[in-house]
C-alpha positions as CSV (number, residue, x, y, z in Angstrom):
1,M,62.0,153.9,39.5
2,E,62.9,153.9,35.8
3,T,60.9,151.2,34.0
4,S,61.6,151.9,30.3
5,V,63.3,149.2,28.2
6,P,67.1,149.8,28.4
7,D,69.1,150.8,25.3
8,L,71.1,147.7,24.3
9,T,73.3,149.4,21.7
10,P,77.0,149.6,22.8
11,I,77.5,152.6,25.1
12,T,79.8,155.3,23.9
13,V,81.7,158.1,25.7
14,A,79.1,160.6,24.4
15,D,76.3,158.3,25.8
16,A,78.0,158.3,29.2
17,L,78.2,162.1,29.2
18,A,74.4,162.2,28.7
19,L,73.7,160.1,31.8
20,P,71.9,162.0,34.6
21,E,74.6,160.9,37.1
22,L,77.3,162.6,35.0
23,V,75.2,165.6,33.9
24,A,74.8,166.4,37.7
25,G,78.6,166.8,37.9
26,E,78.6,169.6,35.4
27,P,81.0,167.9,33.0
28,E,83.5,169.9,30.8
29,L,85.2,168.3,27.8
30,V,88.8,169.5,28.1
31,T,90.2,167.6,25.1
32,G,89.6,164.6,22.9
33,Q,86.5,165.7,21.0
34,S,87.2,163.2,18.2
35,G,87.0,160.3,20.7
36,L,83.4,160.8,21.9
37,G,82.3,157.9,19.7
38,R,84.5,155.3,21.4
39,H,82.7,152.3,22.9
40,L,83.1,151.7,26.7
41,R,84.2,148.3,27.6
42,W,83.9,148.9,31.4
43,A,84.0,151.6,34.0
44,H,86.9,151.6,36.5
45,V,87.7,153.9,39.5
46,V,91.4,154.6,39.7
47,A,93.0,155.9,42.9
48,G,96.7,156.2,43.3
49,T,99.3,155.1,40.8
50,G,99.2,151.3,41.2
51,A,95.7,150.8,39.6
52,I,96.9,152.1,36.2
53,A,98.8,148.9,35.5
54,L,95.5,147.0,35.9
55,L,93.8,148.7,33.0
56,D,93.3,146.6,29.8
57,G,92.1,149.4,27.5
58,G,88.6,150.7,26.6
59,E,87.6,151.5,30.1
60,L,86.0,154.7,31.3
61,V,88.4,155.8,34.0
62,L,86.9,157.7,37.0
63,T,89.3,159.4,39.4
64,T,89.6,162.3,41.8
65,G,93.4,162.4,41.4
66,A,93.8,161.0,44.9
67,G,97.4,159.7,45.5
68,W,98.7,161.3,42.4
69,P,102.1,163.0,42.5
70,T,102.1,166.8,42.4
71,D,105.5,167.4,41.0
72,P,105.7,168.1,37.2
73,K,107.9,165.1,36.5
74,G,105.9,162.6,38.4
75,L,102.6,163.9,37.1
76,T,103.9,163.7,33.5
77,E,105.0,160.1,34.0
78,L,101.7,159.2,35.5
79,S,99.7,161.0,32.7
80,N,101.7,159.2,30.0
81,A,101.3,155.8,31.7
82,L,97.5,156.4,32.0
83,A,97.1,157.5,28.4
84,A,99.3,154.6,27.2
85,A,96.9,152.1,28.9
86,G,94.3,153.1,26.2
87,P,91.3,154.1,28.2
88,A,88.1,155.0,26.3
89,A,88.0,158.3,28.3
90,V,89.2,159.8,31.6
91,I,86.9,161.6,34.0
92,L,88.6,163.8,36.6
93,E,86.5,165.1,39.5
94,L,87.9,168.5,40.5
95,G,87.9,170.1,43.9
96,T,89.6,167.8,46.4
97,H,93.0,167.2,44.8
98,F,93.0,169.3,41.6
99,T,91.2,172.6,40.9
100,A,91.8,172.2,37.1
101,A,92.9,169.4,34.8
102,P,96.7,169.3,35.1
103,D,98.6,170.2,31.9
104,P,100.5,166.9,31.6
105,L,97.3,165.0,31.6
106,V,95.6,167.3,29.1
107,H,98.7,167.0,26.8
108,A,98.9,163.1,27.1
109,C,95.1,162.6,26.4
110,G,95.1,165.2,23.6
111,E,98.0,163.5,21.8
112,R,96.1,160.2,21.7
113,G,92.6,161.6,21.1
114,I,91.4,160.4,24.5
115,P,88.4,162.4,25.8
116,L,89.3,164.1,29.1
117,I,86.3,165.3,31.0
118,A,86.5,167.5,34.1
119,L,83.7,167.4,36.7
120,H,83.0,170.6,38.5
121,R,80.7,169.1,41.1
122,E,80.9,165.9,43.1
123,V,79.2,162.8,41.8
124,R,78.7,159.3,43.3
125,F,81.1,157.1,41.2
126,V,79.3,154.0,42.5
127,Q,76.0,155.0,40.9
128,L,77.8,155.9,37.6
129,T,79.7,152.7,37.4
130,Q,76.6,150.7,38.2
131,R,74.7,152.4,35.4
132,I,77.5,151.8,32.8
133,H,78.1,148.2,33.9
134,Q,74.3,147.5,33.4
135,R,74.5,148.8,29.9
136,V,77.7,147.0,29.1
137,L,76.5,143.7,30.5
138,A,73.1,144.0,28.8
139,T,74.8,144.6,25.5
140,Q,77.2,141.7,26.0
141,H,74.3,139.4,26.8
142,E,72.4,140.6,23.8
143,A,75.4,139.9,21.6
144,L,75.9,136.4,23.0
145,T,72.2,135.6,22.5
146,A,72.2,137.0,19.0
147,R,75.4,135.0,18.2
148,A,73.8,131.8,19.5
149,E,70.7,132.4,17.4
150,V,72.7,133.1,14.2
151,H,75.0,130.2,14.9
152,T,72.0,127.8,15.3
153,M,70.3,129.1,12.2
154,L,73.4,129.0,9.9
155,T,74.6,125.6,11.3
156,E,71.3,124.1,10.5
157,L,71.4,125.5,7.0
158,G,74.8,124.0,6.5
159,L,73.9,120.6,7.9
160,N,70.7,120.6,5.8
161,R,72.8,121.4,2.7
162,S,70.6,124.4,2.0
163,P,71.1,126.0,-1.4
164,V,73.9,128.5,-1.6
165,D,71.7,131.3,-2.7
166,Y,69.3,130.7,0.2
167,V,72.2,130.9,2.7
168,V,73.2,134.2,1.2
169,E,69.6,135.4,1.4
170,R,69.4,134.6,5.0
171,L,72.7,136.3,5.7
172,S,71.4,139.4,4.0
173,A,68.2,139.4,5.9
174,T,70.1,138.9,9.2
175,L,72.5,141.7,8.6
176,D,69.9,143.9,6.9
177,A,72.5,144.6,4.3
178,P,73.5,143.5,0.8
179,V,75.6,140.3,0.8
180,V,77.7,139.0,-2.1
181,L,79.3,135.6,-2.5
182,E,82.2,135.4,-5.0
183,D,84.2,132.4,-6.0
184,S,88.0,132.0,-5.9
185,T,88.4,133.9,-9.2
186,G,86.3,136.9,-8.0
187,R,83.2,136.1,-10.0
188,V,79.9,136.6,-8.3
189,V,78.1,133.4,-7.4
190,A,75.1,134.7,-5.6
191,W,73.9,138.0,-4.0
192,A,71.0,139.2,-2.1
193,A,69.6,142.5,-0.9
194,R,66.4,144.1,0.2
195,D,66.7,146.5,-2.8
196,R,67.4,144.3,-5.8
197,D,69.6,146.9,-7.5
198,P,72.4,145.1,-9.2
199,E,73.9,148.2,-10.7
200,G,74.5,149.6,-7.3
201,I,75.2,146.5,-5.3
202,L,77.5,144.8,-7.9
203,A,79.3,148.0,-8.9
204,A,82.6,146.7,-7.4
205,W,82.4,143.6,-9.6
206,A,81.3,145.3,-12.8
207,H,84.9,146.1,-13.8
208,P,87.0,142.9,-13.9
209,G,90.5,143.3,-12.5
210,D,89.5,146.5,-10.6
211,A,87.2,145.2,-7.9
212,T,87.8,147.6,-5.0
213,L,85.3,147.0,-2.2
214,P,83.7,150.1,-0.5
215,A,85.3,151.2,2.7
216,E,82.3,150.1,4.8
217,A,82.3,146.5,3.4
218,E,83.2,143.6,5.6
219,H,84.5,140.3,4.2
220,V,85.5,136.8,5.2
221,F,86.9,133.9,3.2
222,V,85.0,130.6,2.7
223,E,87.5,127.9,3.4
224,A,87.4,124.1,4.0
225,Q,90.2,121.5,4.4
226,G,92.9,124.0,3.5
227,R,91.2,125.1,0.3
228,R,89.8,128.6,-0.3
229,F,86.5,128.5,-2.2
230,G,85.6,132.2,-2.3
231,R,84.7,135.2,-0.2
232,L,81.6,136.5,1.5
233,V,81.1,140.3,1.4
234,A,78.6,142.3,3.4
235,L,78.2,145.9,2.1
236,R,77.2,148.9,4.1
237,G,74.5,148.2,6.8
238,P,73.6,148.6,10.4
239,E,75.6,147.1,13.3
240,H,74.5,143.7,14.4
241,P,74.4,142.6,18.1
242,A,76.6,139.6,17.4
243,G,78.9,141.7,15.2
244,R,78.8,141.9,11.4
245,R,82.0,140.0,11.0
246,T,80.9,137.3,13.4
247,V,77.7,136.7,11.3
248,L,79.7,136.5,8.1
249,E,82.1,134.0,9.7
250,L,79.2,131.8,10.7
251,G,77.8,132.1,7.2
252,A,81.1,131.2,5.7
253,F,81.1,128.1,8.0
254,A,77.7,127.1,6.7
255,L,78.8,127.5,3.1
256,A,82.0,125.5,3.8
257,L,79.9,122.6,5.0
258,G,78.2,122.6,1.7
259,T,81.4,122.7,-0.3
260,L,82.6,119.5,1.5
261,A,79.6,117.6,0.1
262,D,80.3,118.9,-3.4
263,T,82.7,116.4,-4.8
264,S,82.6,118.0,-8.3
265,G,83.5,121.4,-7.1
266,E,81.0,122.9,-9.6
267,T,77.9,123.6,-7.5
268,W,78.7,127.4,-7.2
269,L,79.5,127.7,-10.9
270,R,76.3,126.0,-12.0
271,L,74.2,128.0,-9.5
272,S,75.5,131.3,-10.8
273,S,75.0,130.2,-14.4
274,K,71.4,129.0,-13.8
275,Q,70.4,132.2,-12.0
276,L,71.8,134.3,-14.9
277,F,70.0,132.3,-17.6
278,D,66.8,132.4,-15.6
279,T,67.0,136.2,-15.3
280,L,67.9,136.6,-19.0
281,L,65.3,134.2,-20.4
282,S,62.5,135.3,-18.1
283,G,63.1,139.0,-18.6
284,R,63.3,139.6,-14.8
285,Y,65.3,142.8,-15.0
286,R,64.3,146.5,-15.4
287,R,67.1,147.7,-17.7
288,D,69.7,146.2,-20.0
289,T,72.4,147.8,-17.9
290,E,71.1,145.7,-14.9
291,L,71.6,142.5,-16.8
292,A,74.9,143.6,-18.2
293,T,76.2,144.3,-14.7
294,Q,75.2,140.9,-13.5
295,L,76.7,139.1,-16.5
296,T,80.0,141.0,-16.1
297,A,80.1,140.4,-12.4
298,A,79.7,136.7,-13.1
299,G,82.6,136.6,-15.5
300,L,81.0,137.4,-18.9
301,P,82.0,140.9,-20.0
302,I,79.6,142.8,-22.3
303,A,81.1,146.2,-23.0
304,D,83.3,146.5,-26.1
305,R,82.9,142.7,-26.8
306,V,81.3,140.5,-29.4
307,V,78.6,138.4,-27.8
308,L,76.4,135.5,-29.0
309,G,74.3,132.6,-27.8
310,A,75.0,129.0,-28.7
311,T,73.8,125.4,-28.0
312,L,75.9,122.3,-27.8
313,R,74.7,118.7,-27.7
314,G,75.9,115.2,-28.4
315,T,74.4,113.2,-31.2
316,S,74.0,109.4,-31.4
317,D,75.3,107.0,-28.7
318,F,78.2,108.3,-26.6
319,G,79.1,104.9,-25.2
320,A,79.2,106.1,-21.6
321,H,77.0,107.8,-19.0
322,D,75.3,111.1,-20.0
323,S,77.1,112.9,-17.1
324,L,80.5,112.1,-18.7
325,E,79.2,113.3,-22.1
326,R,78.1,116.6,-20.5
327,A,81.4,117.0,-18.7
328,V,83.4,116.4,-21.9
329,L,81.2,118.9,-23.9
330,E,81.5,121.6,-21.2
331,T,85.2,121.2,-20.8
332,A,85.9,121.2,-24.5
333,L,83.9,124.4,-25.1
334,R,85.5,126.2,-22.2
335,R,88.9,125.3,-23.6
336,A,87.9,126.3,-27.1
337,V,86.8,129.7,-25.9
338,A,89.8,130.4,-23.5
339,P,91.8,132.4,-22.8
340,E,90.5,135.6,-24.3
341,G,86.9,134.5,-24.6
342,R,84.4,133.9,-21.8
343,V,81.6,131.5,-21.6
344,I,78.7,130.7,-19.2
345,L,77.0,127.3,-19.6
346,V,73.9,125.7,-18.3
347,P,71.8,122.6,-19.3
348,D,68.6,123.5,-21.2
349,E,65.9,122.2,-18.9
350,G,63.2,123.3,-21.3
351,D,64.6,121.2,-24.3
352,T,62.0,118.5,-24.5
353,D,63.2,117.4,-28.0
354,A,66.5,116.2,-26.6
355,G,64.8,113.5,-24.5
356,S,67.1,112.3,-21.8
357,R,70.2,113.7,-23.5
358,T,71.8,116.9,-22.4
359,T,71.6,120.1,-24.4
360,L,73.8,122.9,-23.2
361,L,72.9,126.6,-23.5
362,A,75.9,128.9,-23.8
363,L,76.6,132.7,-23.6
364,L,79.8,133.6,-25.3
365,S,81.8,136.8,-25.2
366,F,84.9,137.5,-27.3
367,P,87.2,140.5,-27.9
368,T,86.1,142.4,-31.0
369,A,89.0,141.2,-33.2
370,D,88.9,137.6,-32.1
371,P,89.2,135.3,-35.1
372,R,87.0,132.7,-33.6
373,V,83.9,134.8,-34.3
374,A,85.0,135.9,-37.8
375,P,82.5,134.9,-40.5
376,S,83.3,132.0,-42.8
377,G,81.5,131.2,-46.0
378,G,80.4,128.1,-47.9
379,E,80.8,124.9,-46.1
380,V,84.0,126.1,-44.3
381,P,83.6,125.5,-40.6
382,P,83.9,128.6,-38.3
383,P,87.2,128.8,-36.4
384,L,85.4,128.2,-33.1
385,A,84.1,124.8,-34.3
386,V,87.7,123.9,-35.4
387,R,89.0,124.7,-32.0
388,L,86.2,122.7,-30.4
389,A,86.9,119.7,-32.5
390,R,90.6,119.9,-31.5
391,E,89.7,120.0,-27.8
392,L,87.3,117.1,-28.2
393,D,90.0,115.0,-29.8
394,M,92.1,115.4,-26.6
395,L,89.2,114.7,-24.2
396,L,87.1,112.0,-25.7
397,P,87.5,108.5,-24.3
398,S,88.9,106.0,-26.7
399,T,85.7,104.0,-26.4
400,T,83.6,106.7,-27.9
401,P,81.7,105.3,-30.9
402,G,82.8,106.6,-34.3
403,A,79.3,107.9,-35.2
404,W,79.1,110.2,-32.2
405,R,79.3,113.9,-32.9
406,A,79.1,117.2,-31.0
407,H,76.5,119.4,-32.6
408,L,77.2,123.2,-32.1
409,G,74.5,125.7,-32.8
410,L,75.8,129.3,-33.2
411,G,73.5,132.3,-33.0
412,A,74.1,135.6,-34.7
413,A,77.0,137.6,-33.2
414,G,76.4,141.2,-32.1
415,R,77.1,143.9,-29.5
416,G,75.4,144.5,-26.2
417,V,72.8,142.7,-24.0
418,R,69.9,143.0,-26.4
419,S,71.9,141.3,-29.2
420,L,73.0,138.5,-26.8
421,I,69.4,137.8,-25.7
422,T,68.1,137.7,-29.3
423,S,71.0,135.5,-30.4
424,L,70.3,133.0,-27.5
425,E,66.6,132.9,-28.0
426,R,66.8,132.3,-31.7
427,V,69.5,129.5,-31.5
428,R,67.5,127.9,-28.7
429,A,64.2,128.1,-30.7
430,A,65.9,126.7,-33.8
431,G,66.8,123.5,-31.9
432,R,69.0,121.0,-33.9
433,L,69.2,121.8,-37.6
434,R,71.0,119.9,-40.2
435,P,74.7,121.0,-40.2
436,A,75.9,123.9,-42.4
437,A,79.5,122.7,-41.9
438,G,81.5,120.1,-40.1
439,T,85.0,119.4,-38.9
440,G,86.3,116.4,-37.0
441,R,83.8,115.3,-34.4
442,V,81.9,118.6,-34.6
443,T,78.9,119.5,-36.8
444,V,77.7,123.1,-36.7
445,Q,74.7,125.1,-37.6
446,I,75.2,128.8,-38.2
447,A,72.6,131.5,-37.9
448,E,74.2,133.7,-40.6
449,R,74.2,130.9,-43.1
450,Q,70.8,129.4,-42.2
451,A,68.8,132.5,-41.6
452,L,65.5,131.1,-43.0
453,A,65.8,128.0,-40.8
454,Y,66.4,130.1,-37.7
455,L,63.5,132.3,-38.6
456,V,61.0,129.6,-39.3
457,R,62.1,127.5,-36.3
458,G,61.5,130.6,-34.1
459,L,57.9,130.7,-35.3
460,S,57.3,127.0,-35.4
461,A,55.8,126.7,-32.0
462,T,52.7,128.7,-33.0
463,P,49.6,126.7,-33.8
464,E,49.2,128.4,-37.2
465,V,52.7,127.4,-38.4
466,Q,52.2,123.8,-37.2
467,E,48.8,123.6,-39.0
468,Y,50.5,125.0,-42.1
469,A,53.3,122.4,-42.0
470,T,50.8,119.5,-41.4
471,A,48.5,120.6,-44.2
472,T,51.3,121.1,-46.7
473,L,53.1,117.8,-45.9
474,G,50.2,115.7,-44.6
475,P,49.9,113.3,-47.6
476,L,53.7,112.5,-47.4
477,I,53.6,112.1,-43.6
478,A,50.6,109.6,-44.0
479,H,52.4,107.7,-46.8
480,D,55.6,107.4,-44.8
481,A,53.6,106.1,-41.8
482,A,51.8,103.5,-43.7
483,A,53.2,100.0,-44.5
484,G,52.9,97.6,-47.4
485,P,53.7,97.6,-51.1
486,G,54.7,101.0,-52.5
487,H,55.2,102.6,-49.1
488,S,58.9,103.2,-48.7
489,G,58.7,105.4,-45.6
490,D,61.3,107.8,-47.0
491,L,59.4,110.4,-48.9
492,L,60.2,113.2,-46.5
493,D,63.9,112.4,-46.6
494,V,63.8,112.4,-50.4
495,L,62.0,115.7,-50.5
496,R,64.6,117.1,-48.0
497,A,67.5,115.9,-50.2
498,Y,65.9,117.4,-53.3
499,L,65.2,120.8,-51.7
500,D,68.9,121.0,-50.6
501,H,69.9,120.6,-54.3
502,P,66.9,121.4,-56.5
503,T,69.2,122.1,-59.5
504,N,71.2,119.0,-59.3
505,R,69.0,115.9,-59.0
506,S,72.0,113.5,-59.4
507,L,73.7,115.0,-56.3
508,A,70.4,115.0,-54.4
509,A,70.0,111.3,-55.2
510,Q,73.5,110.7,-53.9
511,R,72.8,112.5,-50.7
512,A,69.6,110.5,-50.3
513,R,71.6,107.3,-50.9
514,L,69.4,106.2,-53.6
515,S,70.0,105.3,-57.3
516,R,68.9,108.0,-59.7
517,S,66.1,105.9,-61.1
518,V,64.6,105.2,-57.7
519,F,65.1,108.8,-56.6
520,Y,63.2,110.1,-59.7
521,Q,60.4,107.6,-59.0
522,R,60.1,109.0,-55.4
523,L,60.0,112.6,-56.7
524,A,57.2,111.6,-59.2
525,L,55.3,110.0,-56.3
526,I,55.7,113.2,-54.2
527,E,54.4,115.4,-57.1
528,E,51.4,113.0,-57.5
529,L,50.5,112.9,-53.8
530,L,50.8,116.7,-53.3
531,D,49.5,117.6,-56.7
532,I,52.5,120.0,-57.3
533,D,55.3,120.7,-59.8
534,L,58.7,120.4,-58.1
535,A,60.2,122.6,-60.7
536,D,58.1,125.6,-59.6
537,G,60.0,128.1,-57.4
538,T,57.1,129.0,-55.2
539,T,56.4,125.3,-54.6
540,I,60.0,124.8,-53.6
541,A,59.8,127.7,-51.1
542,T,56.5,126.5,-49.7
543,L,57.8,123.0,-49.1
544,A,61.1,124.2,-47.6
545,V,59.3,126.3,-45.0
546,A,57.0,123.5,-44.1
547,L,59.9,121.1,-43.6
548,L,61.8,123.6,-41.5
549,A,58.7,124.1,-39.3
550,R,58.8,120.4,-38.3
551,A,60.9,119.6,-35.2
552,D,62.6,116.7,-37.0
553,A,63.8,118.8,-39.9
């Protein structure tokens, strides 16, 4: 007795031809070579003409030709009816009723690519059908078991509101194939694969507007309550006992459960953005082209575009909950960038200086000739800031306090992933600087106009720079912190105003909101405490760098 573990993969016509029971019959493939890979749904013995009407398609038909007509017309009609029933293959045992496969049957099977096998020796059909049915039933049982296991796993993930990226990871592991989740606009939300090769896996999404999936890909839509949220795509991989499409459908159901709990509808967008920023800022990529592919697939094109990093935050009291402030800032910036520009936004979780307020990090991409990234000189606000101010005017609640401002930090614009990374890192390290320009409710700091500030702030986290700033400004800091007669607490502010306008002390006094006489007294006190001459160029440069190195500059 055979005791080996049975093969549970779906049985094909070629598999059946290799069975000992069939090999013993000396099978001859008469026609239908191309159909040998067809799966067998069942095995059915056909005698006479009446049983043909009972076929559903996909069966392995076994017959000796008993009860078949022998006249050419009748045999042709029967052959056509048999082929039209769609069997996976036809096995005709020769000897008793036919000495060779009749021409009408050969022609009918050949036309439809149905394998026709002639047996030259007698076989026991009961043994053959039993073997095939065992394989078919075992495969079906395995498929049902696998489906139940996948259904249980993915339903639990949905009910547990598991993160979207984790659901995609589980789908990829289950299918042993790359899986990609895209939103309703075709942007990649999450993807997973054993081989983390974004250039290969996300190739279909690397060219916006021309995302043609590979022929082997399987996809299903993620839908809930009549709304289509996106699409799940499984790329090339092995067959799964439950069926690749079935697994994807169950995965889509789990994701749909999560979307019902997302009242804002932005969970997918924020997930995609966070993953991209984590990858970019942590350097978890092998080549720039890898990161460019992921950014493009997520909706931020890099090739032949001008790219830059930016920050956006509210200043002073907003007069409402922080979540509303963030929503207004995000929406205003998206509108200011649209339609030709693209933006990816995420809250800066590492910004400890902002306290409980939200600081947004942004990656921006514009066409090369877009006027919003054109340089502007002096105190003229850049076009992007003007657009942002206009959008904010339309979005801000009427209760927003008059002192509230949106502070936009713009990094240096450039080309390619490396320029984008540098731009973001520098504008993030710079934190909030005093504005270089302003328009409406928007104040803006600009890397090209405040190059020294961006450079110094980028180095300010090092202990040496902090020691330098403290040693240089220490007497002023101590004086401002003290109380009592002669301690005004504003020497750092006075110094800052003076350094902004070292050749025009009257204007500096005006900016410090002090009378000229009081302002001059403060300057004299600063020179005394630091033992310096504020008219000396080197001294001015030293103090300017020290002030910029302080977080509250």
